[in-house]
N, C-alpha and C positions, 0 to 999 in steps of 0.2 A: 434858378438855371441853373439845367444840368450839362457841361461839358461831358462831351472822350473826345479822346485822342485814340488817336492807329494807329499803333508805329508801326513801319513797313521796313525796317532793315532787318540783316540779319546784323546785322553787331551789333553788340550789347555797346549801350550805351554809344549809342550813335551822334553825330553829328546833326543830324536829324530829329535825334528824338531830346538830346541838350538842345538845342534852336526850341522845341517844343518845351521843354522847362524853363526857358528863358519867358517865353508867354505865355505860359501856365503861371506861374513862379507866385504862390500865395493865394491865387485862386482852385474854392474845392473841386476835383473834377478825379475822371475817372481816365486810368490808362490802361488803354491794349496795342499789348505787346506780340500784332502777329504770328512773329515768327514763331512765340508759341506754340499755335494753335494748329488743330491739322483742320485746314479746309482742306472740300476737295477741287479737283479746277470741276468747271463747270460740264456740261453733258445737255448740249444744248437738245432739249425736245421742243421748243415754243411749239414748234411745228405738227407736232405728235398728234395721235388721235388724244395719246394716253394722258400730253401733257407735260409739265417735268415730274419727275420724281420725286418719294422720302430720301435726302444721304444723310447717315449716319457720322456724319464729324460735327466741330465745333459752329460751324454757322450758324446754330442759334443764336452764341453768344453773341454778333453780330448782331444781325439781326431785335434782338432785346439792348444793347444798346444806341440801335435808331429809335427804338420806339421812345427809350429813356432819355434823350439828349433832347437838345435844344440847339443844343451847338459841337458841332462835329469837324474833326481837326483831323484833317490825314497828313499824318508825315514822314514825309521818304525821301530817299537819294533818285538825284537822280544817275537813270540809269537808262543806256543809249538813246537820252535824249524823252524819257520815259518816267513814267512811274515802278516801284523796283515792283517783281514778281511778286512775290506774294501778295503785300496790294494789289497789283491786276489783278490774280485771283476772287479777290478778296472782292470788287467792284466788277468783276464777270458774272459774281453772285448773282448781284442786285437782279440780274435780271431773271434769277429763280427766283429771289424773297420777294420780289413785285409780283407774283401771280401766288405764292405758296397762298393756301388756302386758310393755312392755321395763321394765321397776320393780314387778315383784312383792311386792315387800320392801314401799314405797313409804306406804301404806296402815297395816300394822304399825313400821313405825317412827314415823310420827307417834305415835302408842299412846303410844311412851316419849320424843317430842319436845318439852320445858321451853316455852311459851308466852307472852312478856311483849311488852303491848301498851304502845307511846306515845306521843303525843298532844298536838301543843296549838296551843291554836287561839286567838284574838283577842278574840273576846266573849262572855263569861260562856262560859268549856271548860270550866266545875268542876258546872253542871249542860247546858249542848250539850250538850259531851260523851259527857253517860252513854251514849245509845242508841248509841253506836259502842261502847260498851264492853259494853253489851251484850249485840252486838251480833257480836261477837268471841267473846263470853264461846255462844250460838248454835253459833258455827263451830266451836269447836276441844271443844264437846261431840258435834259430830255427828261430827270425826276424834278423837273422842276424846281429844287430844292433850291435856297438864293444863297446865291456867291462871293460873300462881305470882303475878303482878300486875303494877300496873298503872299510871303515873302520870301526868297529863295538867297539863300546860303552861299560862302564860298567857301572848299573847306574840302580834305581830301582824307589826311590822315587821322587817326582818334585822335578828339579832341582840339584839330585846329579850324572850328566854327566861332571860337572864343575871337579870333584873331580879324573874324569878320563884323568890323564897328557898323559896316554898310545895316549887316544883315542884322546888330545887337541891338542898334539902333531902334527899329522897326519892330521889330518883339517888345521892345522896353511899350512904346508907345503903341503897343497892338496891346494890349499887357495893360494898359492903365484904361486901356478903349472898357474891357472887357470886366475891368473892376469897379467903374462907373455905374456900366447897367447893371450889374450884378450889387454891389453894395451901394446905390446912392447915398449922397451926403442930404 
């Protein structure tokens, strides 16, 4: 089973990345740190006669990650009741990617790629993060991706996620479930 974690924080070793590390502890995976990639904003040409045009940036790495993954994890801080801008930019470009003639299998592959969301915020995230979870649900519904679970954590300053016992317990449970699926006894 191939797992890719998309890290959507602009901060190195962020709380959302640390939460992903707890979920993926002892599990083979690929981590893609979006802040280290150049991903251009979408230029929406869905209704243009020529359609979307090729963009010379790092987005093909995202497409290849989706194509090789059975599970994808979206780990993001909660910014203004939503995902981070760099993650939103990645998600926006999916509109172009699913129409990219170089990857005709992507749209079908996404339908069998399980999605998990990990989100961390500092100001009442269990309430203020819910609109973002709903947004992800709509995104996954549109793509027909199975959305299996999410964890919302509370942390603000770097490293504070370690104090959120509820999120860490949920991460431990998810870790055990993933390991049971990957390494059945």
